[in-house]
FIKOL-959559 format. One line per 4 residues: number of its first residue (from 1); their letters; for each residue x, y, z of N, C-alpha, C. Coordinates in Angstrom, 3 decimals. Atoms other than C-alpha are relative to their C-alpha. Example, Ala and Ser with C-alpha at 12.3 -4.5 7.8 and 13.67 -1.06 7.14 Angstrom:
<pts>
1 = as = 0.890,-1.190,0.000,12.300,-4.500,7.800,0.900,1.200,0.000 | -0.820,-1.190,-0.060,13.670,-1.060,7.140,-0.770,1.090,0.730 .
</pts>
This chain:
<pts>
1 = mnpd = -0.733,-0.340,-0.917,8.619,4.331,-5.744,1.111,1.199,-1.108 | -0.728,-0.985,0.328,10.419,8.007,-6.572,1.645,-0.489,0.288 | -1.003,1.112,0.168,14.001,6.948,-7.158,0.841,0.579,1.432 | -0.772,0.335,-1.671,15.129,8.177,-3.369,-1.029,-1.584,0.384 .
5 = grga = 0.744,0.037,-0.919,13.307,5.371,-3.010,-1.393,-0.117,1.355 | 0.884,-0.370,-0.875,10.389,6.927,-0.803,-1.262,0.512,-1.053 | 1.134,-1.114,0.294,6.812,8.053,-1.482,-1.393,-0.690,-1.134 | 1.129,0.948,1.311,4.633,7.434,-4.641,0.913,0.553,-1.023 .
9 = risp = -0.218,-0.081,0.865,5.625,7.469,-7.968,-1.289,0.601,-1.760 | 0.995,-0.424,1.254,4.165,9.565,-11.436,0.483,-0.345,-0.746 | -0.341,0.919,1.156,5.176,7.729,-14.412,-0.607,1.274,-1.328 | 0.201,-0.634,0.937,5.282,10.336,-17.137,-0.762,-0.428,-0.747 .
13 = rrwk = 1.077,0.629,1.387,4.345,7.886,-20.503,-1.472,-0.008,0.804 | 0.690,1.033,-0.751,1.400,6.856,-18.219,-0.730,1.745,0.879 | 0.165,-1.006,-0.415,0.489,10.046,-16.471,-0.744,-0.281,1.485 | 1.108,0.486,-0.863,-1.210,7.715,-13.547,1.469,-0.068,1.182 .
17 = ieip = -0.623,-0.026,-1.355,0.105,8.063,-9.851,0.225,-1.653,0.464 | -0.094,1.609,-0.960,1.286,4.601,-8.165,0.117,0.477,1.106 | -0.446,0.360,-2.343,1.332,4.304,-3.977,-0.433,-1.359,-0.136 | -0.585,1.251,-0.813,3.361,1.629,-2.892,-1.295,-0.939,1.033 .
21 = nppa = 0.786,0.247,-0.956,1.486,-0.417,-1.297,-1.318,0.353,0.459 | 0.384,0.039,-0.825,-1.755,0.135,-1.021,-1.407,-0.048,1.127 | 0.023,0.549,-1.322,-3.691,0.047,1.898,-1.812,-1.538,-0.421 | 0.898,1.210,0.179,-5.965,-3.023,2.307,-1.907,0.348,-0.373 .
25 = gspt = 1.349,-0.649,0.148,-9.692,-2.273,0.403,-0.332,0.882,-0.747 | 0.557,-1.314,1.271,-9.178,1.168,-1.657,0.567,-0.043,-0.740 | -0.340,-1.207,1.905,-8.403,3.083,-4.134,-0.805,-1.035,-1.158 | 1.283,0.371,1.397,-10.085,0.045,-6.491,-1.084,-0.700,0.210 .
29 = slar = 1.368,0.324,-0.474,-12.874,-0.558,-4.272,-1.517,0.226,-0.034 | 0.637,-0.601,0.553,-14.569,1.884,-5.152,-0.528,0.644,-1.565 | 0.000,0.713,1.882,-15.623,0.795,-8.658,-1.079,0.981,-0.216 | 0.830,-1.717,0.267,-18.794,3.205,-8.059,-0.538,1.002,1.348 .
33 = lepl = 0.217,-0.460,-0.979,-19.521,5.416,-5.933,-1.100,0.021,0.927 | 1.266,-0.358,-0.298,-22.082,5.013,-3.952,-0.208,-0.434,1.539 | 1.053,-1.067,0.051,-24.363,6.176,-1.635,-0.470,0.920,-0.523 | 0.370,-1.744,0.878,-25.185,9.431,-3.185,-1.400,0.307,0.961 .
37 = ksvr = 0.827,-1.140,-1.447,-26.492,11.859,-0.683,-0.454,1.462,-1.096 | 0.912,-0.663,0.827,-28.358,14.948,-1.782,-0.449,1.297,1.060 | 0.701,-1.833,-1.318,-29.193,18.726,-0.132,-0.258,0.844,-1.190 | 0.229,-0.396,1.355,-30.956,21.081,-2.289,0.964,1.613,0.694 .
41 = agvl = -0.440,-0.271,0.408,-28.249,24.113,-2.909,0.441,1.839,-0.272 | -0.215,-1.774,1.038,-28.763,28.014,-4.241,-1.204,-1.357,-1.497 | 1.138,-0.058,1.839,-30.632,27.209,-8.065,0.343,-2.089,0.514 | -0.921,1.863,-0.296,-28.941,22.882,-7.158,-0.890,-0.126,0.800 .
45 = hvsy = 0.414,0.885,-0.632,-30.473,20.419,-6.020,1.417,-0.829,0.089 | -0.693,0.817,0.103,-27.283,18.500,-5.360,0.612,-0.905,0.007 | 0.164,0.968,-0.079,-26.148,15.176,-5.665,2.133,-0.241,0.732 | -0.889,0.291,-0.176,-22.699,14.128,-4.004,0.401,-1.438,0.865 .
49 = ytag = -1.064,0.959,-0.925,-20.059,11.421,-2.296,-0.032,0.429,1.174 | -1.181,-0.687,-1.447,-18.985,11.938,0.591,0.492,-1.610,1.162 | -1.673,1.006,-0.539,-15.940,9.749,2.490,0.729,0.000,1.625 | -1.422,-0.836,-0.182,-14.121,9.764,5.430,-1.325,0.753,1.679 .
53 = pang = 1.056,-0.127,-0.528,-15.653,11.260,9.190,-0.154,1.286,-0.385 | 1.323,-1.271,0.614,-18.066,13.635,9.199,0.364,1.066,1.675 | -0.566,-0.791,-0.367,-15.593,15.418,11.675,1.636,0.641,-0.540 | -1.370,-0.255,0.432,-12.550,15.750,9.663,-0.167,0.541,-0.117 .
57 = kavl = -0.864,-1.113,0.886,-11.014,18.405,7.797,-1.043,0.048,-1.374 | 0.571,1.096,0.676,-13.579,18.459,5.131,1.359,1.313,-1.694 | -0.849,0.543,0.971,-11.595,18.009,1.692,-1.547,0.389,-1.397 | 0.787,0.143,0.861,-14.083,19.215,-1.336,0.544,0.179,-1.934 .
61 = mlhg = -0.626,0.002,1.799,-13.171,17.878,-4.976,-0.640,0.671,-1.415 | 0.334,0.159,1.179,-14.382,18.873,-7.888,0.680,0.047,-1.986 | -0.184,0.552,1.098,-14.411,17.070,-11.429,-0.393,1.058,-1.139 | -0.145,-0.610,1.266,-14.253,18.033,-14.543,-0.730,-0.215,-1.140 .
65 = fpyd = 0.505,0.438,1.237,-15.895,18.505,-18.438,0.753,-0.905,-0.864 | 0.828,0.249,-0.630,-16.868,15.932,-19.543,-0.049,-0.974,1.002 | -0.124,1.323,-1.314,-16.277,13.867,-16.137,-0.642,0.072,0.842 | 0.806,-0.084,-1.681,-17.899,13.304,-12.790,1.171,0.044,1.044 .
69 = ihsy = -0.634,-0.043,-1.439,-17.461,12.595,-9.393,1.270,-1.537,-0.105 | -1.493,1.270,0.257,-15.109,8.859,-10.580,0.712,0.207,-0.907 | -1.728,-0.164,0.653,-11.856,10.912,-11.704,0.638,-0.210,1.580 | -0.651,-0.331,-0.962,-11.736,10.634,-7.774,-0.666,-1.539,-0.219 .
73 = vdvi = 1.247,1.676,-0.621,-12.950,6.912,-7.116,1.401,-0.508,0.545 | -1.090,0.777,-0.283,-8.431,6.470,-6.607,0.309,0.703,0.523 | -1.049,-0.703,-1.550,-7.701,9.101,-4.008,-0.644,-0.055,0.716 | 0.286,0.021,-1.476,-10.614,9.133,-1.890,0.115,-0.775,0.893 .
77 = plla = -0.370,1.070,-1.618,-10.039,6.143,0.296,0.958,0.091,0.726 | -1.124,0.400,-0.630,-6.593,7.068,0.701,-0.159,1.434,1.359 | -0.466,-1.759,-0.290,-7.388,11.626,1.450,-0.792,-0.689,1.406 | 0.840,0.688,-0.783,-10.834,9.314,4.072,0.886,-0.689,1.206 .
81 = dagl = -0.730,1.731,-1.244,-8.267,6.570,5.894,1.069,1.208,0.726 | -0.735,-1.087,-1.114,-6.151,9.768,6.923,-0.656,0.877,0.520 | 0.331,-0.429,-0.726,-8.459,10.988,8.507,-1.320,1.691,-0.910 | 0.976,-1.024,0.985,-10.798,14.051,5.739,-1.155,-1.069,0.109 .
85 = rviv = 0.999,0.262,0.405,-14.048,14.170,5.831,-0.297,0.469,-2.199 | -0.197,-0.397,1.692,-14.212,14.367,1.245,-1.568,0.369,-0.507 | 1.735,0.028,0.810,-17.470,15.298,-0.425,1.013,0.686,-1.786 | -0.270,-0.340,1.080,-17.248,15.225,-3.970,-1.551,0.397,-0.803 .
89 = pylr = 1.126,0.033,0.621,-19.966,16.820,-5.936,-0.348,0.067,-1.721 | -0.280,0.308,1.139,-21.372,15.910,-9.379,-0.607,1.676,-0.196 | 0.727,-1.938,0.092,-21.527,20.129,-10.518,-1.271,-0.403,-0.727 | 0.580,0.834,0.879,-23.749,20.883,-12.539,-0.405,0.276,-2.006 .
93 = ghgp = 0.291,0.395,1.392,-25.370,19.879,-15.847,1.016,-1.893,-0.271 | 0.486,1.419,0.779,-24.695,16.135,-14.881,0.095,-0.839,1.220 | 1.025,0.773,-0.847,-25.063,13.102,-13.043,-1.472,0.857,0.519 | 1.711,0.073,0.375,-28.424,13.442,-11.148,0.566,1.161,1.295 .
97 = trfl = 0.401,-0.837,-0.752,-27.562,16.657,-9.716,-0.608,1.132,-1.040 | 1.894,-0.037,0.286,-30.576,18.926,-10.471,-0.850,1.693,-0.005 | 0.525,-1.891,-0.272,-31.716,23.356,-11.030,-1.214,-0.616,0.487 | 1.292,-0.140,-1.139,-34.528,23.539,-8.263,-0.909,0.351,-1.579 .
101 = dpst = 0.854,0.037,1.682,-36.013,25.264,-11.685,-0.194,0.492,-0.874 | -0.722,0.272,1.511,-36.181,24.331,-14.703,-0.320,1.471,-0.698 | -0.596,-0.240,0.624,-36.296,27.237,-15.713,1.488,0.962,0.537 | -0.459,-0.581,0.322,-33.793,28.914,-14.928,1.048,-0.076,-0.116 .
105 = arsg = -0.890,0.097,1.142,-30.717,30.069,-17.187,1.192,-0.769,0.830 | -0.878,0.800,-0.290,-28.307,27.712,-17.768,1.256,1.042,-0.198 | -1.992,-0.277,0.919,-24.135,28.416,-17.661,1.015,-1.033,1.064 | -2.099,0.695,-0.938,-20.661,26.879,-16.986,0.255,0.926,0.287 .
109 = qqaa = -0.805,-0.705,-0.140,-19.293,30.022,-16.288,0.555,-0.327,1.253 | -0.354,0.442,-1.530,-17.076,29.545,-13.620,-0.260,0.903,0.868 | -0.221,0.018,-1.386,-18.346,32.159,-10.915,-1.195,-0.574,-0.352 | 1.360,0.401,-0.213,-22.039,30.505,-11.414,0.713,-1.256,0.233 .
113 = igad = -0.547,1.439,-0.900,-19.806,26.872,-10.468,0.219,0.781,0.574 | -0.521,-0.778,-0.899,-17.904,29.252,-7.884,-1.390,0.161,1.134 | 1.351,-0.351,-0.467,-21.359,30.224,-6.193,-0.682,-1.504,0.479 | 0.532,1.216,-0.286,-22.671,26.661,-6.796,0.471,-0.521,1.511 .
117 = vial = -1.473,0.835,-1.312,-19.457,25.543,-4.375,0.081,0.821,1.458 | 0.268,-0.126,-1.228,-20.553,28.065,-1.933,-0.704,-0.030,0.963 | 1.383,0.593,-0.517,-24.118,27.383,-1.971,0.018,-1.293,0.570 | -0.570,1.709,-0.700,-22.881,23.435,-1.416,0.432,0.393,1.791 .
121 = ldal = -0.811,-0.510,-1.593,-20.620,24.906,1.353,-0.959,0.242,1.404 | 0.377,-0.569,-1.414,-23.262,26.630,3.411,-1.245,-0.961,0.296 | 0.908,1.123,-0.418,-25.952,23.734,2.665,0.437,-1.458,0.925 | -0.110,0.746,-1.279,-23.980,21.311,5.231,0.659,0.898,0.417 .
125 = dipr = -1.330,-1.033,-1.087,-22.003,23.957,7.277,0.788,0.250,-0.367 | -1.125,-0.007,0.102,-19.272,23.903,6.509,0.847,1.281,-0.265 | -0.631,-0.670,-0.104,-17.784,26.820,7.211,1.846,0.705,-0.787 | -1.289,-0.282,1.068,-14.224,26.535,5.270,0.306,-1.806,0.484 .
129 = aila = 0.081,0.922,0.572,-13.237,23.837,3.185,1.823,0.324,-0.460 | -1.760,0.200,1.216,-9.593,22.560,0.774,-0.856,-0.313,-0.126 | 0.317,0.710,1.957,-10.857,22.440,-2.703,0.912,-0.258,-0.608 | -1.173,0.567,1.120,-8.913,20.867,-5.021,-1.199,-0.645,-1.448 .
133 = gydw = 1.018,0.121,1.659,-10.527,20.489,-9.416,1.434,-0.238,-0.816 | -0.453,0.160,1.751,-9.288,19.676,-12.631,-0.723,0.685,-0.253 | 0.599,-1.011,1.616,-10.414,21.432,-15.891,-1.088,0.689,0.359 | 0.668,-0.696,-0.745,-13.727,23.329,-14.855,-0.026,0.185,2.061 .
137 = ggrt = -0.283,0.412,-1.590,-13.352,21.686,-11.394,1.099,1.223,0.775 | -2.016,-0.440,-0.528,-9.748,22.982,-10.796,-0.174,1.750,-0.251 | 0.498,-1.931,0.523,-10.968,26.736,-12.122,-0.809,0.458,0.876 | 1.369,-0.124,-1.078,-13.788,26.691,-9.571,0.722,0.006,0.772 .
141 = a = -0.683,-0.558,-1.720,-11.089,25.843,-6.515,0.762,0.807,-0.316 .
</pts>
């Protein structure tokens, strides 16, 4: 708890967010984010995890390097329980996301990852989304 007795507290020693009384069956219940979905998006075949209502406001969560979608295992159920449509893709070069053409030049530049995000949103027919991320994903968001 915060000093005022309300809300989540961030522990400065561990940089861990502690949420009082988490809903039953959430955060820790998602040890593996499965099943994955996939879609052809631009130059990639993107694998992603999704949770929450399909008609909810979309939140795209972008992981950093060298991590993956499991960085968000604790926050996904909280957002989904709040009625948001959470989409967590494996970025290029990570997990089962693959280039469609083996001859496509590999690039980790932010412009390339940004183009991937736009292609993913287009492929999922999402005109607007809240973007969140850290490291590479944060710079892209």
